[in-house]
C-alpha positions in Angstrom: 0.3 0.3 0.1 2.4 2.4 0.9 4.6 2.1 -2.6 0.9 2.8 -4.2 0.9 5.9 -1.8 -2.5 4.5 0.4 -1.3 5.3 3.5 -4.7 5.0 5.2 -4.9 1.4 4.5 -1.6 0.7 5.0 -2.1 2.6 8.3 -4.5 -0.2 9.0 -2.5 -3.3 7.7 0.2 -2.2 10.0 -1.9 -1.7 12.7 -3.6 -5.2 12.7 -0.3 -6.6 12.1 1.0 -5.8 15.5 -2.3 -6.1 17.3 -1.8 -10.1 15.9 1.8 -10.1 16.1 4.2 -7.1 17.2 7.3 -7.5 15.3 9.9 -5.1 13.4 8.0 -5.4 10.3 4.6 -4.5 12.0 6.6 -1.6 13.5 8.1 -0.2 10.4 4.9 -0.7 8.1 3.6 1.7 10.9 6.2 4.1 10.4 6.3 4.5 7.0 2.6 4.8 6.7 2.2 7.6 9.6 5.5 9.3 7.5 3.0 9.3 4.4 0.0 10.6 6.3 2.8 13.6 7.3 2.3 12.3 11.4 6.3 12.5 11.7 6.3 12.2 15.4 3.9 9.5 15.5 6.1 7.6 12.7 9.3 8.5 14.8 8.0 6.9 17.9 6.7 3.8 15.1 10.2 3.1 14.2 11.9 3.8 17.8 9.5 0.6 18.8 10.7 -1.1 16.1 14.4 -1.3 17.0 13.4 -2.8 19.9 13.3 -5.8 17.7 16.3 -5.4 16.0 18.9 -8.6 16.2 21.8 -7.0 15.1 23.5 -3.8 14.0 22.6 -4.5 10.2 19.1 -4.6 11.5 19.7 -1.0 13.2 21.2 0.6 10.1 18.2 -1.0 8.2 15.6 0.9 10.4 17.3 3.9 10.5 17.7 4.2 6.5 14.1 3.0 6.3 13.3 6.0 8.5 15.5 8.4 6.8 13.4 7.1 3.3 10.4 7.5 5.3 11.0 11.2 5.9 12.2 11.8 2.2 9.2 10.6 0.8 7.6 12.4 3.4 8.9 16.3 1.6 11.6 16.5 4.3 14.5 15.5 2.3 17.2 17.5 3.6 16.5 16.4 7.5 16.3 12.4 5.3 20.2 13.1 3.4 21.8 14.4 6.6 20.3 11.5 8.5 22.2 9.1 6.0 25.5 10.7 6.0 25.4 10.9 9.6 24.9 7.5 10.2 28.0 6.8 8.0 30.0 9.3 9.7 29.0 8.3 13.0 28.8 4.5 12.7 31.8 3.1 11.5 30.2 -0.4 11.3 27.1 0.9 9.1 26.2 -0.8 5.8 28.0 1.9 3.8 26.5 0.1 0.5 22.9 0.4 1.6 23.6 4.7 2.6 25.2 4.7 -1.3 22.4 2.8 -2.7 20.0 5.1 -0.2 21.1 8.1 -0.7 21.5 8.1 -4.8 17.8 7.1 -4.9 17.1 10.2 -2.7 19.5 12.3 -5.4 17.2 10.8 -8.4 14.2 12.1 -6.8 15.4 15.2 -4.9 16.9 16.4 -8.7 13.3 15.8 -10.1 11.5 17.5 -8.1 13.7 20.3 -7.3 16.7 21.6 -9.4 17.8 24.0 -6.5 19.5 20.6 -5.2 22.1 20.3 -8.1 23.4 23.5 -7.6 23.4 22.8 -3.1 25.9 19.7 -3.6 28.3 20.8 -1.1 27.0 18.1 1.3 27.4 15.2 -0.8 30.5 13.0 -1.0 32.0 12.3 -4.2 31.5 8.9 -4.2 28.0 9.0 -4.4 27.0 11.5 -7.1 26.8 8.7 -9.6 23.1 8.6 -9.8 23.3 12.5 -9.8 25.2 12.4 -12.7 22.8 10.0 -14.5 20.2 12.4 -14.1 22.7 15.3 -15.5 23.6 13.3 -18.0 20.1 12.8 -19.1 19.4 16.3 -18.6 22.2 17.8 -21.1 21.2 14.6 -23.9 17.8 15.8 -23.9 19.2 19.6 -24.5 21.2 18.3 -27.5 24.4 18.6 -25.2 25.9 14.9 -26.5 29.1 15.6 -25.7 28.7 16.6 -22.3 26.1 14.0 -21.7 28.6 11.4 -22.4 31.3 12.7 -20.2 28.4 12.6 -17.3 27.7 8.9 -18.0 30.8 8.4 -18.1 31.5 9.9 -14.4 28.5 7.6 -13.5 30.1 4.6 -14.8 33.6 5.3 -13.1 31.9 5.9 -9.7 31.0 2.5 -9.5 27.9 3.3 -7.5 26.0 0.3 -9.4 26.5 -3.2 -10.8 25.5 -5.5 -12.9 25.8 -8.1 -10.5 22.1 -9.2 -8.6 23.9 -8.7 -5.2 22.5 -5.2 -4.3 19.2 -6.0 -5.4 19.1 -9.0 -3.8 20.6 -7.7 -0.1 18.1 -4.5 -0.3 15.1 -6.0 -2.1 13.6 -4.5 1.0 13.8 -0.6 -0.6 12.6 -2.3 -4.1 9.5 -4.1 -2.2 8.9 -0.6 -0.1 10.1 2.3 -2.2 9.7 0.7 -6.0 13.5 1.2 -6.7 14.7 -1.1 -9.5 18.8 -0.8 -8.8 19.7 -3.1 -11.3 18.3 -1.5 -14.4 20.4 1.7 -13.4 23.3 0.1 -13.7 22.2 -1.0 -17.5 20.3 2.5 -17.9 24.0 4.5 -17.4 25.7 2.3 -19.6 23.4 2.1 -22.5 22.9 6.4 -22.4 26.9 6.5 -22.4 27.1 4.4 -25.4 23.9 6.3 -27.0 25.2 9.6 -25.9 29.3 8.9 -26.8 27.8 8.0 -30.5 25.8 11.0 -30.9 28.5 13.0 -30.4 30.5 11.8 -33.3 32.8 9.6 -30.9 32.4 6.5 -32.8 35.3 4.9 -31.0 34.9 5.6 -27.8 31.3 4.5 -28.1 32.2 1.0 -29.4 34.9 0.8 -26.5 32.2 1.5 -24.3 29.8 -0.7 -25.7 32.7 -3.6 -25.5 33.2 -2.9 -22.1 29.4 -3.0 -21.2 29.2 -6.7 -22.7 32.0 -7.8 -21.0 30.5 -6.7 -17.4 27.3 -8.1 -18.3 26.0 -11.5 -17.0 23.9 -13.5 -19.5 20.4 -12.2 -17.7 21.5 -8.2 -18.5 22.8 -9.1 -22.3 19.2 -10.9 -22.7 17.2 -7.9 -21.4 19.2 -5.2 -23.6 18.8 -7.1 -26.3 17.2 -5.1 -28.5 18.9 -2.2 -27.4 22.2 -3.7 -28.1 21.0 -4.5 -31.8 20.1 -1.0 -32.6 23.2 0.4 -31.6 25.1 -1.8 -33.2 23.1 -1.4 -36.7 23.7 2.4 -36.0 27.5 1.8 -35.8 27.8 0.1 -39.1 25.9 2.9 -40.5 27.9 5.5 -39.2 31.1 2.7 -40.5 29.5 2.9 -44.0 29.4 6.5 -44.1 33.0 7.6 -42.4 34.3 4.2 -42.1 36.9 3.3 -39.1 39.4 5.8 -39.6 38.9 7.7 -36.2 39.2 4.5 -34.8 42.0 2.9 -37.0 43.8 6.2 -36.9 43.7 6.5 -33.1 45.1 2.9 -32.9 48.0 3.9 -35.1 49.1 6.8 -32.8 48.9 4.3 -30.1 50.9 2.0 -31.6 53.4 4.7 -32.5 53.6 6.0 -29.0 53.9 2.0 -27.8 50.9 2.2 -26.0 50.1 -1.2 -27.5 47.2 -2.2 -24.7 45.7 1.3 -25.7 46.0 0.3 -29.5 45.1 -3.1 -28.8 41.5 -2.0 -27.3 41.2 0.8 -30.5 41.9 -1.6 -33.2 39.6 -4.0 -31.3 36.9 -1.7 -31.3 36.8 -1.4 -35.3 36.8 -4.4 -35.5 34.0 -5.6 -33.3 32.4 -3.5 -36.1 32.7 -6.6 -38.1 34.0 -4.3 -41.0 38.2 -3.9 -40.2 40.4 -4.3 -42.8 43.5 -6.3 -42.9 45.5 -3.8 -42.1 43.8 -3.0 -39.1 43.9 -7.0 -38.0 48.0 -6.7 -39.5 48.4 -3.8 -36.8 46.7 -5.1 -33.8 48.4 -8.7 -34.3 51.7 -6.1 -34.5 50.4 -4.8 -30.7 50.2 -8.4 -29.7 53.5 -9.6 -30.4 54.9 -6.6 -28.6 52.8 -7.4 -25.7 54.2 -11.4 -26.1 50.2 -12.3 -26.5 51.2 -15.3 -29.2 48.2 -17.0 -29.7 46.0 -13.5 -29.9 48.8 -12.6 -32.6 48.3 -15.7 -34.7 44.9 -15.5 -34.8 45.1 -12.0 -36.0 47.8 -12.9 -38.5 45.9 -16.0 -39.9 43.1 -13.2 -40.5 45.2 -11.4 -42.6 46.1 -14.3 -44.4 42.8 -15.0 -44.9 42.1 -11.0 -46.3 45.0 -10.8 -48.6 46.2 -14.2 -49.0 48.8 -12.8 -52.0 50.7 -10.6 -49.9 53.4 -11.5 -47.5 53.1 -9.4 -44.3 50.6 -12.1 -42.8 52.6 -14.6 -43.3 55.8 -12.6 -41.6 53.2 -12.3 -38.8 52.4 -15.8 -38.4 56.3 -16.3 -38.4 56.9 -14.2 -35.5 54.1 -15.3 -33.7 54.8 -18.9 -33.6 58.3 -18.1 -32.8 57.1 -16.1 -30.0 55.5 -19.4 -28.8 58.4 -21.3 -29.5 56.6 -23.3 -32.8 60.0 -22.9 -34.3 59.0 -25.7 -37.4 55.7 -24.3 -37.7 57.5 -20.9 -37.7 60.5 -22.0 -40.4 57.2 -22.8 -42.4 55.8 -19.5 -42.2 58.6 -18.0 -43.1 59.4 -19.8 -46.2 56.3 -19.2 -47.5 56.8 -15.0 -46.7 60.2 -15.2 -48.8 58.0 -17.5 -51.7 55.3 -14.4 -52.0 58.4 -11.6 -51.5 59.3 -13.4 -54.6 56.0 -13.5 -56.4 55.2 -9.7 -55.7 54.5 -8.0 -58.6 56.4 -4.5 -57.1 59.9 -4.7 -57.3 60.6 -2.9 -54.4 58.7 -5.6 -52.0 60.7 -8.4 -54.0 64.4 -6.0 -52.7 62.8 -7.1 -49.6 63.8 -10.6 -50.0 67.5 -9.0 -49.8 66.8 -8.4 -45.9 66.6 -11.9 -45.3 68.3 -15.4 -45.9 66.9 -18.4 -47.0 66.7 -21.5 -44.4 69.1 -23.6 -46.4 71.7 -21.1 -45.9 71.3 -20.3 -42.6 71.2 -24.5 -41.6 74.5 -24.6 -44.0 76.1 -21.5 -41.8 75.0 -23.8 -38.7 76.4 -26.8 -39.7 79.7 -25.2 -40.8 80.2 -24.2 -37.1 78.4 -27.2 -35.9 81.2 -29.2 -37.4 84.2 -27.1 -36.6 83.4 -27.0 -33.1 82.9 -31.0 -32.7 86.4 -31.5 -34.4 87.3 -30.3 -31.3 84.7 -32.5 -28.7 84.9 -35.6 -27.7 83.9 -38.2 -29.9 81.3 -39.7 -27.8 79.1 -38.2 -24.9 76.8 -39.0 -22.4 73.7 -37.6 -22.0 72.9 -36.1 -18.6 69.4 -35.7 -19.1 68.2 -39.2 -20.4 71.9 -41.5 -19.4 72.2 -42.5 -22.8 75.6 -42.3 -25.0 75.7 -40.7 -28.2 78.3 -41.0 -30.7 79.0 -37.8 -33.4 76.1 -38.1 -35.2 73.6 -39.3 -32.6 75.0 -35.6 -31.1 74.4 -33.8 -34.6 71.2 -35.3 -34.0 70.0 -34.3 -30.9 70.9 -30.4 -31.7 69.5 -30.3 -34.8 66.0 -31.3 -32.9 66.5 -29.2 -29.9 64.7 -26.3 -28.8 67.8 -24.5 -29.2 68.5 -25.4 -32.8 65.1 -24.6 -34.0 65.2 -21.2 -32.4 68.7 -20.8 -33.7 67.6 -21.4 -37.3 64.2 -19.1 -36.8 66.5 -16.2 -35.7 69.1 -16.7 -38.9 66.7 -16.6 -41.2 65.5 -12.8 -40.8 68.5 -11.3 -40.2 70.6 -11.4 -43.4 74.1 -11.0 -41.7 74.9 -14.9 -41.0 75.9 -13.5 -37.4 78.6 -16.6 -37.0 80.0 -15.2 -33.2 76.2 -15.9 -32.7 76.2 -19.2 -33.6 79.4 -20.1 -31.9 77.7 -19.0 -28.6 74.5 -20.9 -29.1 76.1 -24.4 -30.4 78.7 -23.7 -27.7 75.8 -23.4 -25.1 74.4 -26.4 -25.9 77.4 -28.6 -26.5 78.8 -27.9 -23.0 80.2 -31.1 -21.8 81.7 -32.2 -18.2 85.0 -34.5 -18.0 85.6 -36.9 -15.8 89.4 -37.2 -13.7 89.9 -39.7 -11.6 91.7 -43.1 -10.4 90.8 -46.1 -12.3 89.3 -48.8 -10.3 88.8 -52.5 -10.6 85.7 -53.0 -13.0 85.6 -49.6 -14.5 82.4 -49.9 -17.2 83.7 -50.2 -20.5 81.9 -49.3 -24.3 79.7 -52.1 -24.4 79.0 -52.2 -21.1 76.8 -48.4 -21.4 75.9 -49.0 -24.7 72.2 -48.8 -26.2 71.5 -48.5 -22.5 70.5 -45.9 -19.7 73.7 -45.5 -17.7 70.9 -44.3 -14.7 69.1 -48.5 -14.7 72.1 -50.3 -14.3 73.3 -51.7 -11.5 74.7 -49.3 -9.0 77.9 -51.9 -8.4 81.8 -51.0 -8.4 82.4 -48.3 -10.8 78.6 -48.4 -12.6 77.8 -45.9 -9.1 80.8 -44.0 -9.8 79.4 -42.8 -13.7 76.0 -42.5 -12.4 77.1 -40.5 -9.9 79.4 -38.6 -12.2 76.5 -37.4 -14.5 74.1 -36.6 -11.7 76.4 -33.7 -10.4 76.8 -33.0 -13.9 73.1 -32.5 -14.6 72.1 -30.8 -11.5 75.2 -28.2 -12.3 73.0 -27.7 -15.2 75.5 -29.2 -17.9 73.8 -31.8 -20.4 76.3 -33.4 -21.6 79.6 -36.0 -19.6 82.7 -37.8 -20.6 84.5 -40.4 -18.5 87.5 -41.9 -20.2 86.7 -45.9 -19.5 83.4 -45.8 -21.5 83.5 -42.9 -23.6 86.2 -44.5 -26.1 86.1 -47.6 -28.1 89.5 -48.9 -27.1 89.1 -51.5 -29.8 89.2 -49.3 -32.3 92.7 -48.2 -33.3 91.5 -45.5 -35.5 89.3 -43.8 -32.3 92.1 -44.9 -29.6 94.5 -42.5 -31.8 92.3 -39.9 -31.7 91.4 -39.6 -28.7 94.6 -39.9 -26.5 96.1 -37.1 -29.3 93.0 -34.8 -28.6 92.0 -35.7 -24.9 94.0 -32.6 -23.9 92.1 -30.5 -26.0 88.8 -31.7 -24.6 90.0 -30.8 -20.9 90.6 -27.7 -22.0 87.3 -27.3 -23.9 85.3 -28.4 -21.3 82.7 -26.3 -19.5 83.9 -28.4 -16.2 86.3 -31.2 -14.8 85.6 -32.9 -11.9 88.0 -34.5 -10.1 86.7 -37.3 -8.0 89.0 -38.0 -5.2 87.9 -42.0 -3.8 90.2 -42.0 -1.4 89.3 -38.7 0.6 86.7 -39.2 2.8 83.9 -36.8 3.7 84.9 -33.5 6.0 88.9 -34.3 5.4 91.2 -32.1 5.9 93.8 -29.8 3.7 96.9 -32.3 2.9 94.7 -35.0 1.9 94.2 -34.6 -1.9 98.1 -34.2 -1.7 98.0 -38.0 -0.7 95.4 -39.0 -2.7 96.4 -41.9 -5.1 94.9 -39.9 -8.1 98.1 -37.3 -7.5 100.4 -40.1 -8.2 98.9 -41.1 -11.7 100.3 -40.4 -15.2 97.1 -39.4 -16.7 96.2 -36.7 -13.9 98.7 -34.5 -14.8 97.4 -33.1 -17.8 93.5 -33.5 -16.3 94.5 -31.2 -14.0 96.3 -28.8 -16.1 93.9 -28.7 -19.2 90.7 -27.5 -17.8 89.8 -23.6 -17.0 87.4 -24.9 -14.4 87.5 -27.8 -12.1 85.7 -28.7 -9.0 87.5 -31.7 -6.6 84.8 -34.2 -5.1 85.4 -36.4 -2.2 84.3 -40.0 -1.8 80.8 -39.1 -1.1 80.8 -36.7 -4.1 81.0 -33.7 -1.4 83.2 -30.7 -2.6 86.3 -31.0 -1.0 87.1 -28.6 2.3 83.2 -28.0 1.2 84.4 -25.4 -0.9 81.7 -24.4 -2.4 83.2 -21.7 -4.9 82.4 -22.5 -8.8 86.2 -23.1 -9.7 88.5 -24.5 -6.9 91.3 -22.9 -9.5 90.0 -19.8 -7.6 91.2 -21.3 -4.4 94.2 -20.1 -3.6 94.3 -22.9 -0.9 93.7 -25.9 -2.6 96.0 -24.6 -5.6 98.8 -24.3 -3.3 98.4 -27.7 -1.4 98.5 -29.0 -5.3 101.5 -27.0 -6.1 103.2 -28.3 -3.0 102.6 -32.0 -4.2 103.6 -31.5 -7.7 106.3 -29.2 -7.7 104.4 -27.1 -10.2 104.3 -23.8 -10.0 100.6 -21.6 -9.1 100.4 -19.9 -12.7 100.6 -23.4 -14.8 98.6 -24.8 -12.3 95.7 -21.7 -13.0 96.6 -21.1 -16.5 98.8 -23.7 -18.2 99.4 -23.4 -21.8 100.9 -26.3 -23.4 104.3 -26.4 -25.4 107.7 -26.6 -25.7 108.9 -24.2 -23.5 110.8 -25.4 -20.2 110.6 -29.2 -21.6 112.9 -30.4 -18.9 110.8 -29.0 -16.3 107.7 -30.2 -17.3 109.4 -33.4 -18.0 110.3 -33.5 -14.2 106.7 -32.9 -13.2 106.0 -36.4 -14.9 109.0 -38.7 -13.4 107.1 -39.3 -10.3 103.9 -40.9 -11.9 102.9 -44.0 -12.5 100.9 -45.4 -15.3 99.2 -49.1 -15.5 100.1 -49.4 -19.4 103.8 -48.7 -19.8 103.3 -46.8 -23.2 100.7 -43.8 -21.6 103.6 -42.0 -19.2 104.2 -40.9 -23.0 101.6 -40.5 -24.6 99.9 -38.8 -21.3 102.0 -36.2 -21.8 101.4 -35.7 -25.5 98.7 -32.8 -24.8 101.3 -31.0 -22.3 103.8 -30.6 -25.5 101.2 -29.8 -27.7 102.6 -32.5 -29.9 100.0 -35.4 -31.8 102.2 -38.7 -32.7 101.0 -42.5 -33.7 99.9 -44.1 -30.6 101.0 -47.6 -30.8 100.4 -49.7 -27.7 103.1 -52.5 -27.7 105.8 -50.7 -28.4 107.1 -50.5 -25.0 107.4 -47.3 -22.7 111.2 -46.6 -24.1 110.3 -46.3 -28.0 106.9 -44.5 -26.9 108.9 -41.7 -24.3 112.2 -41.9 -27.1 109.6 -40.6 -29.6 108.4 -38.0 -27.6 111.5 -36.8 -26.6 112.7 -36.8 -30.5 109.5 -34.5 -31.4 110.2 -32.5 -28.0 114.3 -31.9 -29.5 112.9 -32.0 -33.6 110.3 -28.7 -32.5 112.2 -26.9 -29.7 115.8 -27.8 -30.8 115.9 -27.5 -26.8 118.5 -29.9 -25.3 117.6 -29.8 -21.7 115.9 -33.0 -22.1 119.2 -34.4 -22.5 119.7 -33.2 -19.3 119.2 -36.7 -17.0 120.8 -39.4 -14.8 120.3 -43.0 -15.0 119.9 -45.5 -17.9 120.0 -45.0 -21.3 117.4 -46.1 -23.8 117.6 -48.5 -26.3 116.0 -45.9 -28.9 119.1 -44.0 -28.6 121.9 -43.5 -26.0 121.3 -39.7 -25.6 117.4 -40.2 -24.3 116.7 -41.8 -20.7 114.9 -45.5 -20.9 112.8 -44.5 -18.2 110.9 -41.2 -17.0 112.7 -41.3 -13.3 115.5 -40.3 -14.8 114.1 -36.6 -15.2 113.5 -36.4 -10.7 116.9 -34.9 -10.0 116.9 -31.4 -11.1 118.9 -29.9 -14.0 122.2 -29.2 -13.6 122.6 -25.1 -13.6 125.8 -23.0 -14.2 126.4 -21.3 -11.1 127.4 -18.0 -12.8 124.8 -15.4 -13.1 124.0 -13.3 -16.5 125.3 -9.9 -13.9 128.2 -11.7 -12.8 129.3 -12.7 -16.6 128.7 -8.9 -17.7 130.9 -8.3 -14.8 133.5 -10.6 -15.9 134.2 -8.9 -18.9 133.9 -5.0 -17.8 137.9 -4.6 -17.9 139.8 -4.4 -21.1 141.0 -7.8 -22.9 143.6 -8.8 -24.9 143.2 -8.0 -29.0 144.1 -11.5 -29.0 141.3 -12.8 -26.8 138.7 -10.4 -29.0 139.3 -11.8 -31.9 139.2 -15.6 -30.6 136.0 -15.1 -28.9 134.4 -13.1 -32.0 135.9 -16.6 -34.1 134.1 -18.7 -31.7 130.8 -17.0 -31.8 130.7 -16.9 -35.7 131.6 -20.8 -36.1 129.2 -21.9 -33.2 126.7 -19.1 -34.9 126.9 -21.1 -38.0 125.8 -24.4 -36.1 121.8 -26.0 -37.1 120.3 -26.9 -34.3 120.0 -30.6 -32.6 117.9 -32.7 -34.9 116.8 -36.5 -34.9 116.8 -38.4 -38.0 116.3 -42.7 -38.3 116.3 -42.6 -34.3 119.7 -41.2 -34.8 120.7 -37.8 -32.7 122.7 -35.4 -35.2 124.2 -33.3 -32.0 126.1 -30.0 -32.4 129.1 -30.3 -30.1 132.0 -28.7 -28.6 134.1 -31.3 -28.5 137.5 -32.3 -26.0 139.6 -35.0 -27.1 139.9 -38.0 -24.1 143.6 -38.6 -23.5 143.0 -41.6 -20.3 139.9 -43.8 -19.3 141.7 -45.7 -16.1 139.3 -47.6 -13.7 139.7 -46.9 -10.3 139.6 -49.7 -7.7 136.6 -50.8 -5.7 135.6 -52.7 -2.7 132.3 -53.0 -4.3 131.6 -55.5 -6.7 128.4 -54.5 -8.1 127.5 -54.0 -11.3 128.5 -50.4 -11.9 132.1 -49.4 -12.4 133.8 -46.0 -12.2 136.5 -44.6 -14.4 139.1 -41.6 -14.0 139.1 -39.5 -17.3 141.7 -37.6 -18.5 140.6 -35.1 -21.4 142.9 -32.5 -23.0 142.5 -29.0 -22.0 140.0 -29.9 -19.0 140.0 -30.6 -15.8 140.0 -34.2 -14.8 136.7 -36.3 -14.0 135.1 -39.2 -12.7 132.1 -41.1 -13.6 130.5 -44.5 -12.5 128.4 -46.6 -15.4 127.3 -49.7 -15.9 129.1 -50.2 -18.7 132.4 -51.5 -19.5 135.1 -49.2 -20.7 138.2 -49.8 -22.6 141.0 -48.7 -20.4 144.0 -46.6 -22.2 146.6 -43.8 -21.4 149.7 -42.5 -22.7 151.7 -45.9 -22.3 148.8 -48.0 -23.5 147.2 -46.9 -27.2 143.7 -46.4 -27.3 141.5 -49.2 -29.0 138.5 -46.5 -29.0 138.1 -42.9 -29.4 136.7 -41.2 -26.8 134.9 -37.5 -26.3 134.2 -35.1 -23.6 131.6 -33.1 -25.1 129.6 -29.6 -24.0 126.5 -30.0 -26.4 125.6 -26.8 -28.0 122.7 -24.9 -26.9 121.6 -21.6 -27.4 121.8 -20.2 -23.9 125.6 -19.8 -25.2 125.1 -17.5 -28.0 122.3 -15.5 -25.9 119.8 -16.7 -28.2 115.9 -16.7 -27.4 114.1 -19.9 -27.4 112.2 -21.2 -30.4 108.5 -20.3 -28.5 110.4 -16.8 -28.3 111.3 -16.0 -31.7 108.6 -13.8 -34.0 105.4 -15.3 -34.8 106.8 -15.6 -38.8 108.9 -18.2 -37.5 106.4 -21.1 -37.4 107.0 -24.5 -35.6 106.0 -27.3 -38.3 102.9 -28.9 -37.7 102.2 -32.0 -36.5 102.6 -35.4 -38.0 100.0 -37.0 -39.8 99.8 -40.4 -38.1 100.4 -42.5 -41.4 103.7 -40.5 -41.6 106.9 -41.9 -40.3 108.8 -39.4 -38.0 111.5 -38.8 -40.6 109.1 -38.4 -43.4 107.8 -35.5 -40.8 110.6 -34.2 -39.5 112.2 -31.1 -40.5 115.6 -29.8 -39.0 115.4 -26.1 -37.2 118.2 -24.1 -38.9 120.6 -21.5 -37.4 118.9 -18.1 -37.3 122.6 -16.7 -36.6 123.6 -15.2 -39.4 122.5 -12.0 -38.9 123.5 -11.6 -35.6 127.1 -12.2 -35.6 129.4 -10.5 -34.2 132.2 -8.7 -36.7 135.5 -8.9 -35.8 138.0 -6.4 -34.7 139.9 -4.6 -38.0 137.3 -6.2 -40.6 134.9 -3.8 -42.5 134.8 -0.5 -39.8 134.0 0.0 -36.7 133.4 -2.7 -34.1 129.8 -3.2 -33.2 129.7 -3.0 -29.3 126.9 -5.4 -28.4 128.4 -7.8 -30.6 132.0 -7.3 -29.0 129.9 -7.7 -25.7 128.2 -10.9 -26.8 131.4 -12.5 -27.8 133.6 -12.1 -25.2 130.7 -13.1 -22.7 130.4 -16.7 -24.7 134.1 -16.6 -23.9 133.4 -16.6 -19.8 130.5 -19.0 -19.9 132.8 -21.2 -22.0 135.2 -20.9 -19.0 132.7 -22.2 -16.6 131.7 -25.7 -15.5 129.2 -27.4 -17.7 127.6 -31.1 -17.7 129.2 -32.9 -20.4 128.9 -36.2 -22.0 131.3 -38.8 -22.4 130.6 -40.3 -25.8 132.2 -43.6 -27.2 132.8 -44.4 -30.8 131.2 -47.5 -32.7 132.1 -48.3 -35.6 132.3 -45.9 -38.6 131.4 -41.9 -38.0 128.5 -43.2 -35.0 129.1 -42.1 -31.4 127.4 -43.9 -28.2 126.7 -42.1 -25.0 127.8 -43.5 -22.1 125.3 -42.9 -19.4 126.1 -41.9 -16.4 124.8 -42.4 -12.3 125.8 -38.7 -11.6 126.1 -35.6 -13.7 129.4 -35.4 -15.1 130.6 -31.7 -14.5 133.5 -30.6 -16.1 135.5 -27.3 -16.4 138.4 -26.1 -19.0 141.6 -25.3 -17.2 143.1 -22.1 -19.8 140.3 -20.3 -21.1 143.0 -18.5 -23.3 144.2 -21.7 -25.3 140.6 -23.1 -25.2 140.3 -22.5 -29.3 143.7 -24.9 -30.1 142.2 -27.8 -28.0 138.4 -27.9 -28.9 136.7 -29.1 -32.1 133.1 -28.1 -33.1 131.1 -29.6 -35.1 128.1 -32.2 -35.0 128.0 -35.6 -34.4 125.7 -38.7 -34.9 124.9 -40.6 -32.0 123.2 -43.7 -31.5 
């Protein structure tokens, strides 16, 4: 009755309800009816009685709001609205949403009845102005001010005073029942009127955008209720499109795209597309915006639409390629790219055809990648274990794995978009994919061989013996982020001589190029203290020297696969404590341990590093040094260690001309008597002259006799004309300063051992003694010599202050390493003498004496007068000689340096 303003009957119904059963609803109804009859005091008393029946704050709030509504309906507008505002301000727990609903409804009625409230709105909170904006927008629209109306409706929607959801309608249905308020329709009306106003104002893009927002926010019930309006609105939009096109929307979208406001661009292009009349250009531009937002699937849909609308153009396929590439669908992306290139070639416009020049074909990209891959794999192990699946891959399988990987497809998709091949980028991708981890370890019993893991999954093998070590190694490598791993026992086909040859000669390079080398110390217990690494059996093996020198990154692991010393760095070569311990144990300097460079520099020192090492196979003591010296030689297991070591030493002399490798004490080799039979002969430090360079310079500071200077210059020239030592057919051609032996006598000895001691006299030298296992022919001045003996000083570069071969200018290249099929004699090229251009000019010849050459000659005389390490040579049949090995260094010295030229012979001897 109250809704129909039939206050008398409404009052009668309320009184009857109270008489039957006093209740909250009865007294509220009575109060509303009394307000309608303008009996305000009686109404207030009824509402106060109603409050007696409330059970919660929400019911109390509801009574107060209904009281305000009743006063409002009784034309007590200001009093009613002030009550609502005070309720919100004074009661923090009040239902503010209900207050907003009531207040907005008040505004609607007030504006209609008394426009003065439009001007007097200072008492209104901005949050509650939405309904007012709707009414203002309606008034503006009725007056033809459509842009102004659109602004009011926009403000109303942004105020979010209404919602299309049923929550408000359901929760506050009492207001609907009592006062006839349709809250839900207010939200629809506000949005509909906003769209209509924008359309009438000629703001087509915003109108469509607002329409899309309304539809997105509406539930199915609202969409059904406004279907008629929606159809009419879209019909009007299509009419405007037919008249004006979507130029405004497209232009605004283009502007947003240019400003990199991709979200705004997508909205504007979508608004244009909503009209079902967009061109391929609009779809293409929206695809570009979506690509920039990495919305790959949406961008792909737009690209497909471009292809549908304009199938002969290349642009749709280009966008499709980029969307598929972003979605990591590389195969489909490349296919789209190939079609794009075809469309460019078929384009009627020559300028479009030229665009092909900015790209390369997949075939060209694949060829470039294949070239880089081939070079990279040439320096990689022949077989690797895939740590992801535990399977062994040979070279072909490695290549296949890469070409089917996401990395390869991404690289290929990247390459075809650039005319520049960017080989450096290809190298980076290939190197990153093929990062491998090497294992350095002490071989145990029953190590897994190639046939034990081939065509099997490493992780599925029985974890017994060394299989467990292999599995743990692969797991550690995998967990560190590496796809590939290598272990010497099972990654080399030791029954294949060609592969074995390749592997031995390449192993140093493989360790050097590895991303990580893991050293497994099987005898070092967890939580071991410092110095246990030095005592590990791993540190006594021959192969392990190159395995810790070659890598750039290395990690040491204990028996349980925890890091040594619990040192959690990424590279133990950066740990001074670990490197110092390793250096003290091996005698190798820190610089070499951390950044070793293979080559011929200081060969005697490197041989000393290996002199205490042992290997299971005797030939490996030499083979394990190939990489350290940077040589490649045939691998021939069964040749014995003397022959293997002899071939290595022969190569060192041939490549470097350095004869320090002839400085040893022990038994001679059957390969050549100037070479040792065993690597242990290098354990003793090399013999060094006692006079320093400064001492030599001091010795020549006083004026010299002209005869001495002339002799010195002559010796300098004669020695400078000699070629460096060389090998041919296992014979050493050694340039020497020769002193003739004049007496060999055996000394009496109490020991009846195998060795004999001999007293040796040589022309121009102080007497020396040697102890040897060889039986020498004795002779002296009263007893004719039956065999010729020499004490010789080998020619070396230090005598003439010449740089080592490795210090020569870049153009003085070393000879290439031999092919496995070549014999050493075919391969070897003897180093020549580089001295002819620096020989000093003796006094009196061709003008003034060169002061530096003069000093060099005099320093030579001083050095020749110092003690030196001598070889005792015994002539064999013919012109060959044999070195007599001694159990100690033979140290000899010239008696009178002034007469040295008269007592020596300078020539090259052939030594067996």
